[in-house]
C-alpha positions in Angstrom: -22.8 97.0 -16.3 -22.2 98.8 -19.5 -23.5 102.5 -20.3 -25.9 101.0 -23.2 -27.2 98.3 -20.9 -27.8 101.2 -17.9 -29.0 103.5 -20.6 -31.3 100.7 -21.5 -32.9 99.8 -17.9 -33.0 103.4 -16.9 -35.6 104.7 -19.7 -39.3 104.3 -19.4 -40.3 102.3 -22.1 -43.7 104.1 -22.9 -42.2 108.1 -23.0 -38.9 107.3 -23.5 -37.6 109.3 -20.6 -35.1 108.5 -17.9 -36.4 107.4 -14.3 -35.4 109.3 -11.1 -35.2 108.0 -7.6 -38.7 110.0 -6.4 -41.6 112.1 -8.0 -43.7 110.7 -11.3 -40.3 109.5 -12.9 -39.8 106.9 -10.1 -39.8 103.2 -11.5 -42.7 100.8 -10.4 -42.5 97.1 -11.0 -45.6 95.5 -12.5 -46.6 91.6 -11.8 -44.9 90.8 -15.5 -41.7 92.3 -14.1 -41.8 94.8 -16.5 -41.2 98.9 -14.8 -42.8 101.9 -16.0 -42.9 105.4 -14.6 -45.0 106.4 -11.8 -46.6 108.6 -14.2 -47.5 106.7 -17.4 -48.3 104.0 -14.8 -51.2 106.4 -13.5 -52.5 106.8 -17.5 -52.5 103.3 -17.6 -54.5 102.7 -14.6 -58.1 102.2 -15.7 -60.9 100.2 -13.5 -58.6 98.8 -11.1 -55.8 97.4 -13.2 -53.1 98.1 -15.4 -52.3 96.5 -19.0 -48.6 95.9 -19.6 -48.0 97.7 -23.1 -45.3 94.8 -24.2 -46.9 91.5 -23.3 -50.6 92.7 -22.5 -50.8 90.9 -18.9 -52.4 92.6 -16.3 -51.7 94.1 -13.0 -54.7 94.1 -10.7 -55.0 96.7 -7.6 -55.0 100.2 -6.5 -51.9 102.4 -8.1 -50.8 103.1 -4.4 -49.9 99.2 -4.3 -47.8 98.8 -7.2 -43.8 98.2 -5.9 -41.1 100.5 -6.6 -38.1 98.7 -8.7 -35.8 99.4 -6.2 -32.8 97.8 -8.4 -33.2 100.5 -10.8 -33.6 103.1 -8.1 -30.0 101.9 -6.4 -28.3 101.9 -9.7 -29.7 105.5 -11.0 -28.2 106.2 -7.4 -25.4 104.8 -8.0 -24.7 106.6 -11.3 -25.7 109.8 -10.4 -23.0 109.5 -7.9 -20.5 108.8 -9.8 -21.6 111.5 -12.3 -21.5 114.1 -9.4 -18.0 112.9 -8.8 -17.2 113.6 -12.1 -18.6 116.8 -12.2 -17.0 118.1 -9.1 -13.6 116.7 -10.5 -14.3 118.2 -14.1 -15.3 121.2 -12.2 -11.8 121.6 -10.3 -9.9 120.8 -13.8 -12.3 120.7 -17.0 -11.8 122.1 -20.5 -14.6 123.4 -21.9 -15.5 121.4 -25.2 -17.2 124.5 -26.8 -14.4 127.2 -26.6 -11.7 124.4 -25.2 -10.7 126.7 -22.5 -10.2 125.6 -18.8 -13.3 126.3 -17.3 -16.1 125.4 -14.8 -17.9 123.1 -17.0 -21.6 123.3 -15.6 -24.0 122.5 -18.9 -24.7 120.1 -21.2 -26.1 120.8 -24.7 -28.6 117.6 -25.8 -27.7 117.9 -29.2 -24.4 118.6 -29.7 -23.6 116.0 -26.4 -20.9 118.0 -25.1 -20.1 119.5 -22.1 -19.8 123.4 -21.9 -19.4 126.2 -19.6 -22.4 128.7 -19.2 -20.9 131.5 -21.4 -20.8 128.2 -24.3 -24.3 127.4 -23.3 -25.3 130.8 -23.6 -24.9 131.1 -27.2 -27.8 131.4 -29.3 -26.9 127.7 -31.6 -26.6 126.1 -27.9 -30.1 127.6 -27.3 -32.0 126.1 -29.8 -30.6 122.8 -29.3 -31.5 122.7 -25.9 -29.0 123.1 -22.9 -29.8 121.6 -19.5 -27.4 121.4 -16.3 -24.9 119.6 -16.3 -26.7 117.2 -13.3 -29.4 116.4 -15.4 -27.3 115.1 -18.0 -27.9 111.6 -17.1 -31.5 112.1 -17.6 -31.2 113.9 -21.1 -29.1 111.4 -22.7 -31.3 109.7 -25.0 -30.6 105.9 -25.2 -28.4 105.3 -28.6 -28.4 102.2 -31.2 -26.9 98.8 -29.9 -25.7 98.5 -33.5 -24.4 102.2 -34.0 -23.2 103.0 -30.5 -22.8 106.9 -31.4 -26.4 106.7 -32.4 -29.2 107.9 -31.0 -32.4 105.9 -31.1 -34.9 109.1 -32.6 -36.5 107.1 -35.4 -39.0 104.3 -35.6 -39.1 101.7 -38.0 -43.1 101.4 -38.8 -42.8 97.6 -40.5 -40.3 96.0 -38.1 -42.3 98.2 -34.7 -39.2 98.8 -33.0 -36.9 102.0 -32.8 -33.8 102.5 -34.5 -31.2 105.1 -35.7 -30.5 107.0 -38.8 -27.5 104.3 -39.6 -29.9 101.5 -39.4 -32.4 103.4 -41.8 -29.8 104.1 -44.0 -27.8 101.1 -44.4 -28.7 98.6 -41.2 -31.6 96.1 -41.0 -34.0 99.0 -41.3 -33.3 100.0 -45.2 -35.9 101.2 -47.3 -38.8 100.4 -44.3 -40.8 103.0 -44.0 -39.9 105.0 -40.7 -41.0 108.2 -38.4 -39.6 110.3 -35.8 -39.4 107.9 -32.6 -41.5 111.2 -30.6 -44.4 110.9 -33.2 -44.2 107.0 -32.6 -44.5 107.7 -29.2 -47.2 110.2 -29.1 -49.2 108.0 -31.4 -48.1 104.8 -29.0 -50.2 107.0 -26.4 -53.1 107.2 -28.4 -53.0 103.7 -29.2 -52.8 102.9 -25.0 -55.5 105.2 -24.5 -57.9 103.2 -27.2 -56.8 100.1 -25.5 -57.7 100.8 -22.1 -60.7 102.1 -23.3 -61.7 99.1 -25.3 -59.9 97.0 -21.8 -62.6 99.1 -19.8 -65.6 98.3 -22.0 -64.1 94.2 -22.3 -63.8 94.4 -18.5 -67.8 96.2 -18.1 -68.9 92.7 -20.4 -67.5 90.3 -18.1 -69.1 92.3 -14.6 -71.8 92.2 -16.5 -71.6 88.4 -17.7 -71.0 87.6 -14.1 -74.0 90.0 -12.8 -76.2 88.2 -15.3 -74.6 84.5 -14.3 -75.1 84.9 -10.5 -78.5 86.4 -11.4 -79.5 83.5 -13.7 -78.2 80.8 -10.8 -80.5 82.3 -8.4 -83.3 82.4 -10.6 -82.4 78.3 -11.1 -82.4 77.6 -7.6 -85.6 79.3 -7.0 -87.5 77.3 -9.8 -85.8 74.3 -8.5 -87.3 74.8 -5.1 -91.0 76.0 -6.2 -90.6 73.0 -8.5 -89.8 70.6 -5.6 -92.6 71.9 -3.8 -95.1 71.7 -6.6 -93.9 68.1 -7.1 -94.8 67.4 -3.4 -97.8 68.8 -2.9 -99.4 67.0 -5.9 -97.9 63.8 -4.8 -99.6 64.4 -1.4 -103.0 64.5 -2.4 -102.1 61.2 -5.0 -100.9 59.4 -1.4 -104.2 60.7 0.4 -106.6 59.5 -2.7 -104.1 56.0 -2.3 -104.6 55.7 1.8 -108.3 56.7 1.0 -108.5 53.6 -1.7 -107.2 51.2 0.9 -109.7 51.7 3.2 -112.4 51.3 1.0 -110.5 47.8 0.1 -110.5 47.3 3.5 -113.7 48.1 4.2 -114.9 45.8 1.4 -113.0 42.4 2.6 -114.2 42.8 6.0 -117.7 43.0 5.0 -117.3 40.0 2.9 -115.6 38.3 5.9 -118.5 39.0 8.0 -121.1 37.7 5.2 -118.9 34.8 5.2 -118.8 34.0 8.9 -122.5 34.5 9.5 -122.9 31.9 6.4 -120.8 29.4 8.0 -122.4 30.3 11.3 -125.6 29.6 10.2 -124.5 26.2 8.1 -122.9 25.1 11.9 -125.8 25.1 13.6 -127.8 23.5 10.9 -125.1 20.6 10.7 -124.6 20.6 14.6 -128.9 19.7 14.5 -128.8 17.2 12.0 -126.1 15.8 13.7 -128.3 15.9 17.4 -131.2 13.8 15.1 -128.5 11.4 13.6 -127.1 10.2 17.2 -130.8 10.2 18.0 -131.8 7.9 15.3 -128.6 5.7 16.0 -129.7 5.3 19.4 -132.8 4.6 18.5 -132.0 1.5 16.1 -129.7 0.2 19.1 -132.2 0.1 21.4 -135.0 -1.1 18.9 -132.5 -4.0 18.6 -132.5 -5.7 21.6 -136.4 -4.4 21.7 -138.6 -7.8 22.5 -141.9 -6.4 21.7 -142.9 -6.8 18.3 -145.5 -3.7 18.2 -143.2 -1.2 19.2 -140.2 -2.7 16.7 -142.8 -3.0 13.7 -144.4 0.8 14.5 -140.9 2.6 15.4 -138.5 1.2 12.1 -141.1 3.0 9.7 -140.9 5.8 11.5 -136.7 5.6 11.7 -136.8 5.3 8.0 -138.9 8.7 7.4 -137.0 10.3 9.9 -133.6 9.2 7.8 -135.6 10.3 4.6 -136.1 13.3 6.1 -132.7 14.4 7.2 -131.3 13.7 4.0 -133.7 16.1 2.5 -132.4 18.6 4.8 -128.7 17.7 4.1 -129.3 18.0 0.2 -131.2 21.4 0.9 -127.6 22.9 2.7 -125.5 21.7 -0.3 -122.2 20.5 0.3 -119.9 23.5 2.5 -118.5 26.0 0.4 -114.9 26.7 0.8 -114.0 30.7 1.8 -113.8 33.2 -1.3 -110.0 33.6 -2.6 -109.9 37.2 -1.7 -107.0 38.4 -3.1 -105.1 41.8 -3.8 -103.1 42.5 -6.7 -100.7 45.8 -7.2 -100.3 46.5 -10.7 -97.5 48.1 -11.9 -98.0 51.4 -13.7 -96.2 50.7 -17.1 -96.6 54.1 -18.5 -95.2 57.1 -16.7 -97.1 60.4 -16.1 -96.0 62.5 -18.7 -96.9 66.0 -16.9 -98.1 67.0 -13.5 -100.9 68.3 -14.6 -102.2 64.5 -14.9 -101.8 64.6 -11.2 -105.3 66.0 -11.1 -107.0 63.7 -13.3 -105.8 60.7 -11.3 -107.4 62.7 -8.4 -110.7 63.2 -9.9 -110.5 59.6 -11.4 -109.5 58.3 -7.4 -112.5 60.7 -6.2 -115.2 58.8 -8.7 -113.6 55.3 -7.8 -113.9 55.9 -4.2 -117.5 57.0 -4.7 -118.6 53.9 -6.5 -116.8 51.8 -3.8 -119.0 53.4 -0.9 -122.4 52.8 -3.5 -120.9 49.3 -3.8 -120.3 49.0 -0.6 -123.7 50.3 1.0 -125.6 48.2 -1.4 -123.0 45.2 -0.2 -124.3 46.1 3.1 -127.8 46.1 2.4 -128.1 42.8 0.8 -126.1 41.6 4.0 -128.7 42.7 5.9 -131.2 41.0 4.2 -129.2 37.9 4.2 -129.0 38.0 8.0 -133.0 38.7 8.1 -133.6 35.8 6.0 -130.8 33.5 8.1 -133.3 34.7 11.2 -136.4 34.1 9.8 -135.2 30.3 9.1 -133.7 30.3 12.3 -136.7 31.2 13.7 -138.8 28.8 11.5 -136.7 26.3 12.8 -137.0 27.2 16.5 -140.6 26.8 16.4 -140.7 23.4 14.7 -138.4 21.9 17.2 -140.4 23.7 20.1 -143.4 21.9 18.3 -142.6 18.4 18.6 -143.6 15.9 21.5 -141.8 15.6 24.1 -141.8 11.9 24.5 -139.9 11.2 21.3 -137.0 13.0 22.8 -134.8 9.9 25.0 -134.5 10.5 28.6 -130.6 10.8 28.6 -130.6 13.4 25.8 -132.5 17.1 25.4 -133.0 16.6 22.1 -135.5 18.5 19.7 -136.4 17.7 15.8 -138.2 20.1 13.5 -140.9 17.6 11.8 -143.3 15.7 13.5 -142.5 12.0 13.4 
């Protein structure tokens, strides 16, 4: 790996300071693949997540779960080892770049970018530049421009939003562009980062509030659904009970009608049986008279038989023709309109109760009329029985115990 590439991967892109193998400068790896030092990650960690400053992707979870970028750590350790080996070698035989004398070179000027002895490092000019031990040289070295290898990236182009060197600003791609010192841009970026973190926290709070509201709305919707279902079941239970009551009323009405018709049929059957017996008597009497030789008996009975026939015809015409059973039917009418609201079920219930009361009154009236008809039929049967009982005994043929409701 080239030195410029190593410098690029060994520097945190937030604070622009070199990574270390331990402490707050330890490189931590985000889910998006970018690495930042532990100190900057702790500042970026808000509400349980880190927003990557480069691609705005989120890495969620506690800070302790961040993985260390051991690839960078191994590179730094290897470069430190190489630097220490070179330092040990130069300590034995090195020429100070400050005084050009063989000496123990153990200091580094960050501005002059020269290795020097302790004596040269103690001079005022280098103290103003900034002197660090030679062991910290790798960390003190600032990244260099890719276009101009010997120029540090100490400027920031506000138009292109990238760091650049002095040559880039004067003769390079960023000539004429507004630039500011990279350190100032870094401080501004940290302020922007805090603002973004605050905005992200507010946005996250809004998302959590929306999630809570959605969960509450779901629970309320379920509660309303259960309440509506219970209300529908309750109202339709009322309708079902009213329908069953109506069913019972109709069944009772049909049974009453059938009982009345059965009584009428029994009465007609009894009278027709009585007429049939009278007809049989006349028929037998005609047969016996046809063989009768006594002229007096024949002349006296024929007029009587004719009177009996006329009487039978009158009785038969009084009965009338046998009536067929009533055409009782029940038609289930389809309700063309749908109930528009659950409140109408109460109206249906009241209507059903009113109709049930009317049916009950009609049923009571029908029962009263049926009782009166039964009484009249019983009275007519009693009259017929009395008439039959008063008929002379000699009128009954010896071979049939028959009675008649008239006097011949």
